C-alpha positions as CSV (number, residue, x, y, z in Angstrom):
1,M,28.8,7.5,-16.8
2,D,29.8,6.6,-13.3
3,K,33.4,6.6,-12.1
4,R,35.5,3.6,-12.7
5,I,35.0,0.9,-10.0
6,I,38.6,-0.2,-9.9
7,N,39.9,0.4,-6.3
8,I,43.5,1.5,-6.4
9,L,45.2,1.9,-3.1
10,L,47.0,5.2,-3.1
11,S,49.0,4.5,0.0
12,H,51.6,2.6,-2.0
13,S,53.2,2.6,-5.4
14,F,51.3,0.7,-8.0
15,F,51.2,-0.6,-11.5
16,L,48.1,-0.1,-13.7
17,F,48.1,-2.5,-16.7
18,G,45.6,-2.3,-19.4
19,A,45.3,-2.4,-23.2
20,R,45.6,0.8,-25.1
21,G,42.4,2.9,-25.0
22,T,41.1,1.6,-21.7
23,G,41.6,4.9,-20.1
24,K,44.6,4.4,-17.9
25,S,46.0,8.0,-18.2
26,T,42.5,9.5,-17.8
27,L,42.0,7.5,-14.6
28,L,45.3,8.5,-13.1
29,R,44.7,12.2,-13.8
30,S,41.4,11.8,-11.9
31,I,42.8,10.1,-8.8
32,I,46.3,11.5,-8.4
33,P,46.6,15.3,-7.6
34,Q,48.3,17.1,-10.4
35,K,50.1,19.4,-8.0
36,N,53.5,18.2,-7.1
37,T,53.4,15.2,-9.4
38,L,56.1,14.4,-11.9
39,W,54.5,13.0,-15.0
40,I,56.6,11.1,-17.6
41,D,54.9,10.1,-20.8
42,L,57.0,7.5,-22.7
43,L,54.6,7.7,-25.7
44,L,56.4,11.0,-26.4
45,P,59.4,10.1,-28.7
46,E,61.7,12.6,-27.0
47,E,60.9,11.2,-23.5
48,E,61.3,7.7,-24.6
49,Q,64.6,8.4,-26.3
50,F,66.0,10.3,-23.3
51,Y,65.2,7.7,-20.7
52,A,66.2,4.8,-22.9
53,E,69.6,6.3,-23.3
54,S,69.9,7.4,-19.7
55,P,67.5,5.7,-17.2
56,Q,69.5,7.3,-14.3
57,G,68.3,10.6,-15.7
58,L,65.2,10.1,-13.7
59,S,67.1,10.1,-10.4
60,Q,69.1,13.1,-11.6
61,R,65.9,15.0,-12.4
62,I,64.4,14.2,-9.0
63,S,67.5,15.4,-7.2
64,E,67.2,18.8,-8.9
65,M,63.6,19.3,-7.7
66,R,63.3,21.8,-4.8
67,V,60.5,19.7,-3.3
68,L,60.3,15.9,-3.7
69,P,57.2,15.0,-5.7
70,D,54.3,13.3,-4.0
71,W,53.9,11.0,-7.0
72,I,56.0,10.1,-10.0
73,V,53.8,8.8,-12.9
74,I,55.5,6.9,-15.7
75,D,53.1,6.2,-18.6
76,E,53.8,3.1,-20.7
77,V,56.7,2.0,-18.6
78,Q,57.3,-1.1,-20.8
79,K,58.9,1.1,-23.4
80,V,61.9,1.6,-21.0
81,P,62.0,-1.4,-18.6
82,K,65.2,-0.2,-17.0
83,L,63.3,2.6,-15.4
84,L,61.9,0.0,-13.0
85,D,65.3,-0.4,-11.5
86,V,65.5,3.3,-10.9
87,A,62.0,3.4,-9.5
88,H,62.9,0.5,-7.1
89,S,65.9,2.4,-5.9
90,E,63.9,5.7,-5.4
91,I,61.2,3.8,-3.4
92,E,63.9,2.4,-1.2
93,L,66.1,5.4,-0.7
94,R,63.7,8.4,-0.8
95,K,60.4,6.6,0.0
96,L,58.8,8.1,-3.2
97,K,55.5,6.8,-4.6
98,F,55.3,5.7,-8.3
99,A,52.3,5.1,-10.5
100,L,53.4,3.0,-13.5
101,T,51.1,2.3,-16.4
102,G,51.7,-0.3,-19.1
103,S,49.8,-1.8,-22.1
104,S,52.2,-4.8,-22.4
105,A,53.8,-7.1,-19.8
106,R,55.8,-8.9,-22.5
107,K,58.7,-6.5,-22.7
108,L,58.9,-6.2,-19.0
109,K,59.1,-10.0,-18.7
110,K,61.6,-10.2,-21.5
111,G,63.8,-7.6,-19.8
112,G,63.8,-9.6,-16.6
113,A,61.9,-6.9,-14.7
114,N,60.8,-8.0,-11.3
115,L,57.8,-5.6,-11.0
116,L,59.6,-3.9,-8.1
117,A,59.7,-7.1,-6.0
118,G,56.2,-6.5,-4.6
119,R,56.9,-2.9,-3.6
120,A,54.2,-1.8,-6.0
121,F,50.7,-3.3,-6.1
122,V,49.4,-4.6,-9.4
123,N,46.0,-3.4,-10.9
124,H,44.3,-4.0,-14.2
125,L,42.0,-1.7,-16.2
126,Y,39.5,-3.1,-18.7
127,P,37.0,-1.7,-21.1
128,L,33.9,-0.2,-19.3
129,T,31.6,-2.6,-17.6
130,F,27.8,-2.4,-17.5
131,T,28.1,-1.5,-13.8
132,E,30.2,1.6,-14.7
133,L,28.0,2.6,-17.6
134,G,24.8,2.4,-15.6
135,S,21.9,3.9,-17.5
136,E,24.2,4.7,-20.4
137,F,24.7,0.9,-21.1
138,R,23.2,0.0,-24.5
139,F,23.0,-3.7,-25.1
140,L,23.2,-3.8,-28.9
141,D,25.8,-1.1,-28.9
142,A,28.0,-3.2,-26.6
143,L,27.6,-6.2,-28.9
144,S,28.3,-4.1,-32.0
145,W,31.1,-1.7,-30.9
146,G,32.4,-2.9,-27.5
147,T,32.8,-0.7,-24.5
148,L,36.2,1.1,-24.9
149,P,35.8,4.7,-23.6
150,F,36.1,6.3,-27.0
151,V,33.2,4.3,-28.5
152,I,31.1,5.0,-25.5
153,N,31.8,8.7,-25.7
154,N,31.1,8.9,-29.5
155,T,27.7,8.0,-30.8
156,E,28.5,8.4,-34.5
157,D,28.9,4.9,-36.0
158,A,31.4,6.1,-38.6
159,A,33.7,7.5,-35.9
160,R,33.4,4.3,-33.9
161,R,34.2,2.2,-37.0
162,A,37.2,4.4,-37.9
163,Y,38.5,4.3,-34.3
164,L,38.3,0.5,-34.0
165,Q,39.9,-0.1,-37.4
166,S,42.7,2.3,-36.6
167,Y,43.2,0.6,-33.2
168,V,43.9,-2.7,-35.0
169,D,46.4,-1.0,-37.3
170,T,48.1,0.8,-34.4
171,Y,48.4,-2.4,-32.4
172,L,50.2,-4.1,-35.3
173,K,52.5,-1.2,-35.8
174,E,53.3,0.0,-32.2
175,E,52.9,-3.1,-30.0
176,I,54.1,-5.7,-32.4
177,L,56.5,-4.2,-35.0
178,Q,58.1,-1.4,-32.9
179,E,58.5,-3.6,-29.9
180,Q,60.1,-6.2,-32.1
181,I,57.9,-9.0,-30.6
182,I,57.8,-10.9,-33.9
183,R,59.9,-10.8,-37.0
184,N,57.4,-11.8,-39.7
185,V,54.1,-9.8,-39.4
186,V,52.4,-11.5,-42.4
187,P,51.3,-14.7,-40.7
188,F,50.6,-12.8,-37.5
189,R,48.2,-10.5,-39.3
190,K,46.4,-13.5,-40.6
191,F,46.5,-15.1,-37.2
192,L,44.7,-12.0,-35.7
193,S,41.8,-12.6,-38.1
194,I,41.6,-16.3,-37.1
195,A,41.9,-15.5,-33.4
196,S,38.9,-13.1,-33.7
197,Q,36.8,-15.7,-35.4
198,L,37.7,-18.3,-32.8
199,S,37.2,-16.0,-29.8
200,G,35.1,-18.0,-27.4
201,S,35.9,-21.4,-29.0
202,M,38.2,-24.2,-27.9
203,L,41.6,-23.8,-29.4
204,N,43.3,-26.4,-31.7
205,Y,46.8,-25.2,-32.2
206,N,47.5,-27.8,-34.9
207,S,44.5,-26.8,-37.0
208,I,45.4,-23.1,-36.8
209,A,49.1,-23.9,-37.6
210,A,48.0,-25.7,-40.7
211,D,46.0,-22.7,-41.9
212,L,49.0,-20.3,-41.2
213,K,51.6,-22.7,-42.5
214,V,53.6,-22.4,-39.3
215,D,54.3,-24.9,-36.4
216,W,52.0,-25.3,-33.4
217,A,54.6,-23.7,-31.1
218,T,54.4,-20.5,-33.1
219,V,50.6,-20.4,-32.8
220,R,50.9,-20.9,-29.1
221,S,53.4,-18.0,-28.9
222,Y,51.0,-15.8,-30.9
223,F,48.3,-16.4,-28.3
224,E,50.8,-15.6,-25.6
225,I,51.5,-12.3,-27.3
226,L,47.8,-11.4,-27.2
227,E,47.7,-12.2,-23.5
228,D,50.9,-10.3,-22.7
229,T,49.7,-7.3,-24.6
230,L,46.5,-7.5,-22.7
231,L,44.3,-8.0,-25.8
232,G,42.8,-11.3,-24.5
233,F,42.5,-13.9,-21.9
234,N,42.4,-17.7,-21.6
235,L,39.5,-19.7,-20.1
236,P,40.9,-23.1,-19.0
237,P,39.0,-26.3,-18.9
238,Y,37.5,-27.3,-15.6
239,S,38.4,-30.6,-14.1
240,R,38.7,-31.9,-10.5
241,S,41.9,-33.5,-11.8
242,V,44.8,-31.2,-12.7
243,R,46.3,-33.8,-15.0
244,K,43.0,-34.1,-17.0
245,Q,42.7,-30.4,-17.1
246,Q,46.1,-30.1,-18.7
247,L,45.1,-32.5,-21.5
248,Q,42.2,-30.4,-22.6
249,S,42.2,-27.2,-24.7
250,S,41.6,-23.8,-23.4
251,K,39.2,-21.2,-24.8
252,F,40.5,-17.8,-25.7
253,Y,38.5,-14.5,-25.5
254,L,39.5,-11.2,-27.0
255,F,39.2,-8.4,-24.4
256,D,36.6,-6.3,-26.3
257,L,33.8,-7.1,-28.7
258,G,34.5,-4.0,-30.8
259,I,38.1,-5.1,-31.4
260,K,37.0,-8.6,-32.1
261,R,34.5,-7.3,-34.8
262,A,37.2,-5.0,-36.2
263,L,39.6,-7.9,-36.6
264,D,37.0,-10.2,-38.3
265,R,35.8,-7.3,-40.4
266,T,32.2,-7.4,-39.4
267,L,31.8,-3.9,-38.0
268,A,29.5,-2.9,-40.9
269,L,27.1,-5.8,-40.0
270,K,24.7,-5.1,-37.2
271,P,24.1,-8.2,-35.0
272,S,20.4,-8.7,-35.5
273,T,19.8,-12.5,-35.7
274,S,19.9,-15.0,-32.9
275,Q,22.8,-16.7,-34.7
276,A,24.8,-13.5,-34.6
277,I,23.8,-12.3,-31.1
278,G,24.2,-15.6,-29.3
279,P,28.1,-15.9,-29.5
280,L,28.6,-12.2,-28.9
281,F,26.3,-12.3,-25.9
282,E,28.2,-15.2,-24.4
283,Q,31.5,-13.3,-24.8
284,L,30.0,-10.1,-23.4
285,V,28.8,-11.9,-20.2
286,I,32.0,-13.8,-19.7
287,A,34.1,-10.6,-20.2
288,E,32.0,-8.8,-17.7
289,I,32.4,-11.5,-15.1
290,Y,36.2,-11.7,-15.8
291,R,36.5,-7.9,-15.3
292,L,34.4,-7.7,-12.2
293,N,36.2,-10.6,-10.7
294,H,39.4,-8.6,-10.9
295,Y,37.9,-5.3,-9.8
296,Y,36.2,-6.7,-6.7
297,K,39.2,-8.9,-6.0
298,K,37.0,-12.0,-5.5
299,D,39.7,-14.5,-6.5
300,F,37.1,-16.6,-8.2
301,A,38.6,-19.3,-10.5
302,L,36.9,-19.2,-14.0
303,S,36.8,-22.1,-16.4
304,Y,34.5,-23.9,-18.8
305,L,33.3,-27.5,-18.6
306,A,33.2,-30.1,-21.4
307,T,32.5,-33.7,-20.3
308,Q,33.4,-36.9,-22.1
309,G,29.7,-37.6,-22.3
310,G,29.2,-34.4,-24.4
311,L,27.8,-32.1,-21.8
312,E,29.1,-28.5,-22.0
313,V,28.8,-25.6,-19.6
314,D,29.8,-22.1,-20.7
315,L,31.3,-21.0,-17.4
316,V,32.3,-22.7,-14.2
317,I,33.0,-20.3,-11.2
318,E,34.8,-21.7,-8.2
319,R,34.0,-19.4,-5.3
320,P,35.9,-19.7,-2.0
321,G,33.5,-20.6,0.7
322,E,30.5,-21.2,-1.6
323,K,29.3,-23.8,-4.0
324,T,30.9,-23.9,-7.4
325,A,28.6,-22.2,-9.9
326,L,27.7,-23.8,-13.2
327,V,26.7,-20.9,-15.5
328,E,24.9,-21.4,-18.9
329,I,24.6,-18.2,-21.0
330,K,21.7,-17.9,-23.3
331,S,20.8,-14.9,-25.4
332,S,17.2,-16.1,-25.5
333,E,14.4,-14.0,-24.1
334,L,12.6,-17.2,-23.2
335,V,14.7,-20.1,-21.8
336,T,13.3,-23.6,-22.3
337,D,13.8,-26.9,-20.5
338,K,16.0,-28.0,-23.4
339,H,18.4,-25.1,-22.7
340,I,19.0,-26.2,-19.1
341,R,18.6,-29.9,-19.0
342,H,22.3,-30.6,-18.9
343,L,22.6,-28.3,-15.8
344,E,20.0,-30.3,-14.0
345,T,21.9,-33.5,-14.8
346,L,25.2,-32.1,-13.5
347,V,23.7,-30.7,-10.3
348,D,22.0,-34.0,-9.6
349,E,25.4,-35.7,-9.8
350,Y,27.4,-33.3,-7.6
351,D,26.1,-31.8,-4.4
352,D,28.7,-29.0,-4.4
353,F,27.5,-27.5,-7.7
354,E,24.9,-24.7,-8.0
355,A,23.3,-24.0,-11.4
356,F,22.5,-20.7,-13.1
357,C,21.2,-19.7,-16.5
358,L,22.0,-16.0,-17.4
359,C,19.8,-14.8,-20.2
360,R,17.7,-11.9,-21.5
361,E,14.5,-12.8,-19.7
362,T,13.3,-9.8,-17.6
363,Q,12.2,-11.6,-14.4
364,P,14.0,-14.2,-12.3
365,R,12.6,-17.7,-11.9
366,R,13.6,-21.2,-10.9
367,V,13.1,-24.4,-12.8
368,G,14.0,-27.4,-10.6
369,K,17.5,-26.7,-9.3
370,V,18.4,-24.1,-11.9
371,R,18.0,-20.4,-11.3
372,I,17.1,-18.5,-14.5
373,L,18.1,-14.9,-14.1
374,P,18.3,-11.7,-16.2
375,W,22.0,-11.6,-16.9
376,Q,22.9,-8.4,-15.1
377,M,21.0,-9.5,-12.0
378,G,22.6,-12.9,-12.3
379,I,26.1,-11.5,-12.3
380,G,25.3,-9.9,-9.0
381,E,23.8,-13.1,-7.6
382,L,27.0,-14.9,-8.4
383,G,28.8,-12.6,-6.0
384,L,30.2,-10.0,-8.4
385,S,28.9,-6.8,-7.0
């Protein structure tokens, strides 16, 4: 496996946010010299308790060091948000550099943390991309198990299944219950199953609320929890009118297909039919584009399109300085005219659109104004390389 493609500037302090299991600590140990580094792991109960009771203990500990550390790493800083005030002070007074990891932004927001007022750059780490995996990328494995480092490094299906199932349980216990994000875990547990089944679909808060027997505001807060704990992301509707955009529903995507399949309890079922592969393939490609957009700092705006006339496009990518890309994602190994007819219609209407169909064909070709590309090549052609 190639090294991670995330580019972290080591000239400044930084945050590294990412869901549990994405490899934040492993990455930091590979890029930050271990010599003369103070490492604080708040996943250790004794460390968390000490700093929760005395955040200033960090400054006192630094003052006792004969040589000031080159780096101070605080793992899972959201467990003790008050340490950010101490870090801010140390950056100002002693010009120290901090590397701060977190698997949840919610507690930091709730505690009023200002993320060091811009004195630390913000980075995000995701499950492995096909670019990082290179020749080790396995298409059906990615659909079945996702691409978290553990499942990539373990080829035994039983171990992968046990890890993903344990991940879901750990998330409920550690991120939700211990952090006291919600008081009643029963509807939230049911919500997780529904969210996994709806991953990649337009959201209807009222319908979900009726299933859970809660109000729509509670459902919205549940989705916010998933975003804040970095387990998913929203794909907003595309519209040239901001007002119209706000009236439409977003789509929600879980951050990893293995976690999605663990939540909807389909890990034992291998995706083998086109009906099973199609939705997973769409989510795989959109997640890859989402991750690479962040890693390469492209600042592309991602959305989906659904017109009043019934035309739908899986992904709209607004690219500064280039035409807006309309992207249809098809798991088919042979794309037909029927698959891309709506793209032709939209490109004919708007001169500033460019149409792509990312699929499982092995060779690129063009049909009218639509470029049909093998999906990995297509992601590169979109500018994400």
